[in-house]
Residue frames as a rotation matrix with the C-alpha (Angstrom) as fourth column:
UNK 1
0.581 0.814 0.000 0.00
0.814 -0.581 0.000 0.00
0.000 0.000 -1.000 0.00
UNK 2
-0.657 -0.684 0.315 1.04
0.679 -0.720 -0.146 3.63
0.327 0.118 0.938 -0.56
UNK 3
-0.934 0.244 0.262 -0.47
-0.313 -0.912 -0.266 6.34
0.174 -0.330 0.928 1.60
UNK 4
-0.475 0.779 0.409 -3.37
-0.423 0.205 -0.883 4.11
-0.772 -0.592 0.232 2.60
UNK 5
0.405 0.580 -0.707 -4.17
-0.902 0.129 -0.411 2.92
-0.147 0.805 0.575 -0.97
UNK 6
0.199 -0.276 0.940 -3.91
-0.068 0.953 0.294 -0.81
-0.978 -0.123 0.171 -1.57
UNK 7
0.282 -0.220 -0.934 -1.96
-0.909 -0.372 -0.187 -1.44
-0.307 0.902 -0.305 -4.77
UNK 8
-0.010 -0.329 0.944 -1.68
-0.161 0.932 0.323 -5.22
-0.987 -0.149 -0.062 -5.11
UNK 9
0.183 0.165 0.969 -2.78
0.808 0.536 -0.244 -5.22
-0.560 0.828 -0.035 -8.72
UNK 10
0.886 0.170 -0.431 -1.85
-0.027 -0.909 -0.415 -1.67
-0.463 0.380 -0.801 -9.71
UNK 11
0.596 -0.714 0.367 0.86
0.687 0.215 -0.694 -0.89
0.417 0.666 0.619 -12.21
UNK 12
-0.219 -0.824 -0.523 4.02
0.964 -0.266 0.014 1.09
-0.151 -0.501 0.852 -11.41
UNK 13
-0.608 0.031 0.793 2.65
0.360 -0.880 0.311 4.29
0.707 0.475 0.524 -12.97
UNK 14
0.515 0.837 0.187 -0.17
0.093 -0.272 0.958 4.46
0.852 -0.475 -0.218 -10.42
UNK 15
0.587 -0.373 -0.719 2.28
0.809 0.272 0.521 3.65
0.001 -0.887 0.461 -7.62
UNK 16
-0.512 -0.831 0.217 4.67
0.841 -0.537 -0.070 6.33
0.175 0.146 0.974 -8.87
UNK 17
-0.233 0.523 0.820 1.86
0.145 -0.815 0.561 8.90
0.962 0.250 0.114 -8.96
UNK 18
0.811 0.554 -0.186 0.99
0.224 -0.002 0.974 8.16
0.540 -0.832 -0.126 -5.33
UNK 19
0.311 -0.782 -0.540 4.63
0.940 0.168 0.297 8.26
-0.141 -0.600 0.787 -4.16
UNK 20
-0.660 -0.550 0.512 5.49
0.644 -0.765 0.008 11.54
0.388 0.335 0.859 -5.90
UNK 21
0.524 0.839 -0.150 4.10
0.813 -0.440 0.381 14.67
0.253 -0.321 -0.912 -4.28
UNK 22
0.827 -0.144 0.543 4.89
-0.172 -0.985 0.001 17.98
0.535 -0.094 -0.840 -2.69
UNK 23
-0.112 -0.971 -0.213 8.50
0.238 0.182 -0.954 18.30
0.965 -0.157 0.211 -1.55
UNK 24
-0.748 -0.294 0.595 8.87
-0.474 -0.391 -0.789 18.08
0.464 -0.872 0.153 2.21
UNK 25
0.277 0.878 0.390 5.72
-0.957 0.217 0.191 15.99
0.083 -0.426 0.901 2.79
UNK 26
-0.665 -0.488 0.565 5.72
-0.598 0.801 -0.011 12.38
-0.448 -0.345 -0.825 3.92
UNK 27
0.236 0.692 -0.682 4.28
-0.853 0.484 0.196 9.23
0.466 0.536 0.704 2.33
UNK 28
-0.094 -0.187 0.978 3.85
-0.729 0.682 0.060 5.86
-0.678 -0.707 -0.200 4.04
UNK 29
0.048 0.014 -0.999 4.68
-0.844 0.536 -0.033 2.74
0.535 0.844 0.038 2.03
UNK 30
0.086 0.019 0.996 3.89
-0.728 0.683 0.050 -0.78
-0.680 -0.730 0.073 3.19
UNK 31
0.222 -0.027 -0.975 4.88
-0.822 0.533 -0.202 -4.09
0.525 0.846 0.096 1.61
UNK 32
0.756 0.037 0.653 5.38
-0.421 0.791 0.443 -7.80
-0.501 -0.610 0.614 2.33
UNK 33
-0.061 -0.786 -0.615 8.38
-0.941 0.251 -0.227 -10.01
0.333 0.565 -0.755 1.68
UNK 34
-0.872 -0.305 0.383 8.53
-0.407 0.885 -0.224 -13.72
-0.271 -0.351 -0.896 1.68
UNK 35
-0.399 0.744 -0.536 6.01
-0.615 0.216 0.758 -16.26
0.680 0.632 0.371 0.42
UNK 36
-0.288 0.292 -0.912 5.64
0.463 0.876 0.134 -18.90
0.838 -0.383 -0.387 3.14
UNK 37
0.229 0.289 -0.930 5.79
0.957 -0.241 0.160 -16.72
-0.178 -0.926 -0.332 6.26
UNK 38
0.151 -0.192 0.970 5.59
0.619 -0.747 -0.244 -13.16
0.771 0.637 0.007 4.89
UNK 39
-0.320 -0.317 -0.893 7.11
0.867 -0.478 -0.141 -10.29
-0.383 -0.819 0.427 6.86
UNK 40
0.605 0.607 0.516 5.34
0.746 -0.659 -0.099 -6.96
0.280 0.445 -0.851 6.61
UNK 41
-0.573 -0.767 -0.287 7.29
0.802 -0.597 -0.005 -3.71
-0.167 -0.234 0.958 6.36
UNK 42
0.659 0.686 0.307 5.93
0.723 -0.691 -0.007 -0.20
0.207 0.227 -0.952 6.68
UNK 43
-0.422 -0.844 -0.332 8.11
0.868 -0.482 0.123 2.86
-0.264 -0.236 0.935 6.23
UNK 44
0.769 0.566 -0.296 7.52
0.479 -0.818 -0.320 6.58
-0.424 0.105 -0.900 6.11
UNK 45
-0.241 -0.854 0.462 9.50
0.961 -0.144 0.235 8.54
-0.134 0.501 0.855 3.53
UNK 46
0.156 0.205 -0.966 9.93
0.131 -0.974 -0.185 12.26
-0.979 -0.097 -0.179 3.08
UNK 47
0.660 0.118 0.742 9.40
0.744 0.038 -0.667 13.47
-0.107 0.992 -0.062 -0.45
UNK 48
0.628 -0.465 -0.624 12.19
-0.253 -0.880 0.402 15.55
-0.736 -0.094 -0.670 -1.87
UNK 49
0.885 -0.456 0.088 15.09
0.225 0.253 -0.941 15.85
0.407 0.853 0.327 -4.26
UNK 50
0.106 -0.943 -0.314 18.85
0.939 0.199 -0.280 16.24
0.327 -0.265 0.907 -3.86
UNK 51
-0.477 -0.268 0.837 18.60
0.162 -0.963 -0.216 20.05
0.864 0.033 0.503 -3.69
UNK 52
0.492 0.756 0.432 15.89
-0.371 -0.266 0.890 19.88
0.787 -0.598 0.149 -1.02
UNK 53
0.850 -0.189 -0.492 17.92
0.486 0.644 0.591 17.49
0.205 -0.741 0.639 1.14
UNK 54
-0.265 -0.948 0.176 21.03
0.807 -0.318 -0.497 19.66
0.527 0.011 0.850 0.69
UNK 55
-0.195 0.290 0.937 18.95
-0.258 -0.937 0.236 22.60
0.946 -0.195 0.257 1.91
UNK 56
0.849 0.519 -0.096 17.83
-0.082 0.308 0.948 20.54
0.522 -0.797 0.304 4.91
UNK 57
0.374 -0.800 -0.469 21.45
0.902 0.432 -0.017 19.75
0.216 -0.416 0.883 5.74
UNK 58
-0.524 -0.554 0.646 22.40
0.433 -0.827 -0.358 23.42
0.733 0.092 0.674 5.36
UNK 59
0.264 0.713 0.650 19.44
-0.368 -0.548 0.751 24.40
0.892 -0.437 0.117 7.54
UNK 60
0.871 0.019 -0.491 20.54
0.387 0.591 0.708 21.93
0.304 -0.806 0.507 10.21
UNK 61
-0.141 -0.986 -0.090 24.08
0.931 -0.101 -0.352 23.35
0.338 -0.134 0.932 10.09
UNK 62
-0.432 0.029 0.901 22.72
0.007 -0.999 0.035 26.89
0.902 0.021 0.432 10.35
UNK 63
0.676 0.717 0.173 20.52
-0.212 -0.035 0.977 25.90
0.706 -0.697 0.128 13.30
UNK 64
0.572 -0.559 -0.600 23.52
0.804 0.526 0.276 24.35
0.161 -0.641 0.751 15.02
UNK 65
-0.491 -0.771 0.406 25.51
0.689 -0.629 -0.360 27.54
0.533 0.103 0.840 14.34
UNK 66
0.011 0.592 0.806 22.63
-0.247 -0.779 0.576 29.67
0.969 -0.205 0.138 15.67
UNK 67
0.889 0.311 -0.336 22.56
0.197 0.402 0.894 27.55
0.414 -0.861 0.296 18.84
UNK 68
0.104 -0.939 -0.327 26.32
0.980 0.153 -0.129 27.89
0.171 -0.307 0.936 19.22
UNK 69
-0.554 -0.283 0.783 26.06
0.312 -0.943 -0.120 31.66
0.772 0.177 0.610 18.72
UNK 70
0.486 0.785 0.384 23.21
-0.195 -0.331 0.923 31.86
0.852 -0.523 -0.008 21.25
UNK 71
0.749 -0.278 -0.602 25.37
0.647 0.500 0.575 30.05
0.141 -0.820 0.555 23.79
UNK 72
-0.355 -0.921 0.162 28.27
0.878 -0.388 -0.280 32.40
0.320 0.043 0.946 23.02
UNK 73
-0.235 0.362 0.902 25.95
-0.029 -0.930 0.366 35.38
0.971 0.060 0.229 23.40
UNK 74
0.821 0.563 -0.099 24.65
0.046 0.108 0.993 34.11
0.570 -0.819 0.063 26.73
UNK 75
0.363 -0.785 -0.502 28.21
0.931 0.324 0.168 33.55
0.031 -0.528 0.848 27.89
UNK 76
-0.557 -0.578 0.597 29.24
0.605 -0.775 -0.186 37.04
0.570 0.257 0.781 26.73
UNK 77
0.194 0.708 0.679 26.19
-0.161 -0.660 0.734 38.58
0.968 -0.252 -0.014 28.44
UNK 78
0.860 0.070 -0.505 27.09
0.440 0.399 0.804 36.76
0.258 -0.914 0.313 31.66
UNK 79
-0.110 -0.982 -0.151 30.68
0.991 -0.097 -0.086 38.01
0.070 -0.160 0.985 31.41
UNK 80
-0.415 0.029 0.910 29.43
0.257 -0.955 0.147 41.54
0.873 0.294 0.389 30.68
UNK 81
0.659 0.712 0.242 27.19
-0.080 -0.254 0.964 41.45
0.747 -0.655 -0.111 33.76
UNK 82
0.618 -0.513 -0.596 30.06
0.786 0.412 0.461 40.13
0.009 -0.753 0.658 35.88
UNK 83
-0.455 -0.829 0.326 32.28
0.829 -0.528 -0.183 42.95
0.323 0.187 0.928 34.61
UNK 84
-0.031 0.532 0.846 29.54
-0.013 -0.847 0.532 45.52
0.999 0.006 0.033 35.30
UNK 85
0.890 0.369 -0.267 29.19
0.217 0.172 0.961 44.19
0.400 -0.914 0.073 38.84
UNK 86
0.187 -0.916 -0.354 32.97
0.981 0.157 0.112 44.32
-0.047 -0.368 0.929 39.30
UNK 87
-0.499 -0.339 0.798 33.08
0.505 -0.862 -0.050 47.88
0.704 0.378 0.601 37.95
UNK 88
0.430 0.746 0.508 30.28
-0.088 -0.526 0.846 48.93
0.899 -0.409 -0.160 40.29
UNK 89
0.837 -0.176 -0.518 32.10
0.545 0.357 0.759 47.39
0.051 -0.917 0.395 43.25
UNK 90
-0.198 -0.977 0.077 35.38
0.975 -0.205 -0.085 49.05
0.099 0.058 0.993 42.21
UNK 91
-0.257 0.171 0.951 33.65
0.213 -0.950 0.228 52.42
0.943 0.261 0.208 41.83
UNK 92
0.809 0.582 0.078 32.10
0.013 -0.152 0.988 52.05
0.587 -0.799 -0.131 45.30
UNK 93
0.537 -0.699 -0.472 35.50
0.830 0.338 0.444 51.12
-0.151 -0.630 0.762 46.73
UNK 94
-0.416 -0.687 0.596 37.10
0.777 -0.609 -0.159 54.08
0.472 0.397 0.787 44.94
UNK 95
0.218 0.576 0.788 34.46
-0.032 -0.803 0.595 56.39
0.975 -0.155 -0.157 46.43
UNK 96
0.945 0.084 -0.316 35.17
0.295 0.201 0.934 54.98
0.142 -0.976 0.165 49.92
UNK 97
0.076 -0.993 -0.092 38.89
0.995 0.069 0.076 55.47
-0.069 -0.097 0.993 49.31
UNK 98
-0.277 -0.124 0.953 38.25
0.453 -0.891 0.016 59.04
0.848 0.436 0.303 48.14
UNK 99
0.713 0.588 0.381 36.31
-0.101 -0.452 0.886 59.80
0.694 -0.671 -0.262 51.33
UNK 100
0.774 -0.482 -0.411 39.10
0.612 0.400 0.682 58.24
-0.164 -0.779 0.605 53.42
UNK 101
-0.226 -0.881 0.416 41.75
0.931 -0.321 -0.174 60.29
0.287 0.348 0.893 51.57
UNK 102
0.035 0.309 0.950 39.78
0.088 -0.948 0.306 63.50
0.996 0.073 -0.060 52.17
UNK 103
0.952 0.300 -0.050 39.46
0.053 -0.003 0.999 62.63
0.300 -0.954 -0.019 55.87
UNK 104
0.412 -0.879 -0.240 43.21
0.885 0.323 0.336 61.95
-0.217 -0.351 0.911 56.06
UNK 105
-0.275 -0.473 0.837 43.95
0.664 -0.723 -0.190 65.25
0.695 0.503 0.513 54.30
UNK 106
0.535 0.552 0.640 41.82
-0.122 -0.699 0.705 67.03
0.836 -0.455 -0.306 56.89
UNK 107
0.928 -0.241 -0.283 43.70
0.354 0.338 0.872 65.30
-0.115 -0.910 0.399 59.68
UNK 108
0.019 -0.971 0.238 47.01
0.996 -0.002 -0.091 66.23
0.089 0.239 0.967 58.02
UNK 109
-0.055 0.020 0.998 45.98
0.264 -0.964 0.034 69.90
0.963 0.266 0.047 57.74
UNK 110
0.868 0.427 0.254 44.93
-0.144 -0.273 0.951 69.89
0.475 -0.862 -0.176 61.39
UNK 111
0.677 -0.685 -0.267 48.22
0.689 0.465 0.556 68.28
-0.257 -0.561 0.787 62.44
UNK 112
-0.175 -0.749 0.640 50.17
0.858 -0.434 -0.274 70.82
0.483 0.501 0.718 60.35
UNK 113
0.311 0.363 0.878 48.28
-0.067 -0.913 0.402 73.69
0.948 -0.184 -0.260 62.01
UNK 114
0.996 0.032 -0.079 49.01
0.073 0.161 0.984 72.24
0.044 -0.986 0.158 65.45
UNK 115
0.304 -0.952 0.019 52.67
0.949 0.305 0.076 71.84
-0.079 -0.005 0.997 64.52
UNK 116
-0.166 -0.335 0.928 52.87
0.492 -0.843 -0.217 75.47
0.855 0.420 0.305 63.36
UNK 117
0.672 0.487 0.558 51.19
-0.235 -0.574 0.785 76.59
0.702 -0.659 -0.271 66.59
UNK 118
0.890 -0.396 -0.226 53.57
0.407 0.465 0.786 74.51
-0.206 -0.792 0.575 68.73
UNK 119
0.007 -0.928 0.373 56.57
0.972 -0.082 -0.221 75.80
0.236 0.364 0.901 66.74
UNK 120
0.091 0.080 0.993 55.40
0.119 -0.991 0.069 79.40
0.989 0.112 -0.099 67.20
UNK 121
0.935 0.277 0.223 54.93
-0.194 -0.127 0.973 78.81
0.297 -0.953 -0.065 70.93
UNK 122
0.615 -0.777 -0.134 58.36
0.759 0.538 0.368 77.16
-0.214 -0.328 0.920 71.14
UNK 123
-0.125 -0.652 0.748 59.97
0.748 -0.556 -0.361 80.06
0.651 0.515 0.558 69.26
UNK 124
0.437 0.370 0.820 58.25
-0.197 -0.850 0.489 82.53
0.877 -0.375 -0.299 71.59
UNK 125
0.999 -0.050 -0.020 59.39
0.033 0.278 0.960 80.64
-0.042 -0.959 0.279 74.68
UNK 126
0.302 -0.949 0.091 62.95
0.953 0.300 -0.034 80.37
0.005 0.097 0.995 73.35
UNK 127
-0.063 -0.289 0.955 63.02
0.360 -0.899 -0.249 84.13
0.931 0.328 0.161 72.74
UNK 128
0.744 0.377 0.552 61.72
-0.365 -0.463 0.808 84.73
0.560 -0.802 -0.206 76.26
UNK 129
0.856 -0.479 -0.195 64.34
0.486 0.618 0.618 82.32
-0.176 -0.623 0.762 77.65
UNK 130
-0.007 -0.894 0.449 67.15
0.898 -0.203 -0.390 84.11
0.439 0.400 0.804 75.78
UNK 131
0.174 0.134 0.976 65.86
-0.077 -0.986 0.149 87.42
0.982 -0.102 -0.161 77.07
UNK 132
0.956 0.206 0.207 65.79
-0.224 0.061 0.973 86.04
0.188 -0.977 0.105 80.62
UNK 133
0.570 -0.817 -0.088 69.26
0.816 0.550 0.177 84.52
-0.096 -0.173 0.980 80.21
UNK 134
-0.108 -0.585 0.804 70.55
0.577 -0.695 -0.428 87.84
0.809 0.418 0.412 78.91
UNK 135
0.478 0.350 0.805 68.95
-0.385 -0.741 0.551 89.65
0.790 -0.573 -0.219 81.84
UNK 136
0.985 -0.136 -0.105 70.32
0.163 0.543 0.824 87.03
-0.055 -0.829 0.557 84.28
UNK 137
0.203 -0.964 0.173 73.80
0.946 0.147 -0.288 87.43
0.252 0.222 0.942 82.81
UNK 138
-0.052 -0.167 0.985 73.46
0.150 -0.976 -0.157 91.18
0.987 0.139 0.076 83.09
UNK 139
0.783 0.404 0.474 72.26
-0.396 -0.265 0.879 90.92
0.480 -0.876 -0.047 86.71
UNK 140
0.798 -0.559 -0.225 75.12
0.593 0.665 0.455 88.58
-0.104 -0.496 0.862 87.61
UNK 141
-0.087 -0.847 0.524 77.60
0.788 -0.381 -0.484 90.95
0.609 0.371 0.701 86.04
UNK 142
0.202 0.239 0.950 76.05
-0.250 -0.925 0.286 93.80
0.947 -0.295 -0.127 87.99
UNK 143
0.980 0.183 0.072 76.15
-0.123 0.286 0.950 91.80
0.153 -0.941 0.303 91.23
UNK 144
0.458 -0.883 -0.101 79.76
0.888 0.461 -0.001 90.80
0.048 -0.089 0.995 90.62
UNK 145
-0.184 -0.499 0.847 80.63
0.451 -0.808 -0.379 94.41
0.874 0.312 0.373 89.90
UNK 146
0.534 0.450 0.716 78.78
-0.411 -0.602 0.685 95.55
0.739 -0.660 -0.137 93.02
UNK 147
0.959 -0.206 -0.195 80.58
0.280 0.576 0.768 93.00
-0.046 -0.791 0.610 95.13
UNK 148
0.034 -0.976 0.215 83.95
0.935 -0.046 -0.353 94.19
0.354 0.213 0.911 93.77
UNK 149
-0.093 -0.020 0.995 83.01
0.033 -0.999 -0.017 97.77
0.995 0.031 0.093 94.50
UNK 150
0.850 0.442 0.285 81.98
-0.278 -0.082 0.957 96.92
0.447 -0.893 0.053 98.06
UNK 151
0.655 -0.672 -0.346 85.30
0.755 0.591 0.284 95.35
0.014 -0.447 0.894 98.91
């Protein structure tokens, strides 16, 4: 039988007409082999020609390539997201570092101001000490002179 039509007594032209059809469609063919204990076979065939089957092979290759490209795209998108997350974390860390640097600069300015103030105070005290030492030296000289004069 071909496509449900029994063809036991039909000629090959009728059989050929039933087998041929629109490219890409299927036809079912059934037959028996053997005379004493016949074995029945039934197969389904796709109608087509060499060009059609070459196109099917090319289509399968293109579908495989599309799948491979989709996987590559998904991988690239995952990598892009990972890099975006890393960049965001790095930017946040850089902002924290910037705040810490500004705080340290403020502390440095404050320490420099304190140092200048302490240096000014030290200079003032050293000048006062020199003045006192000069006065003490002068007073000692005066006392020594007075003691020489008294003798």
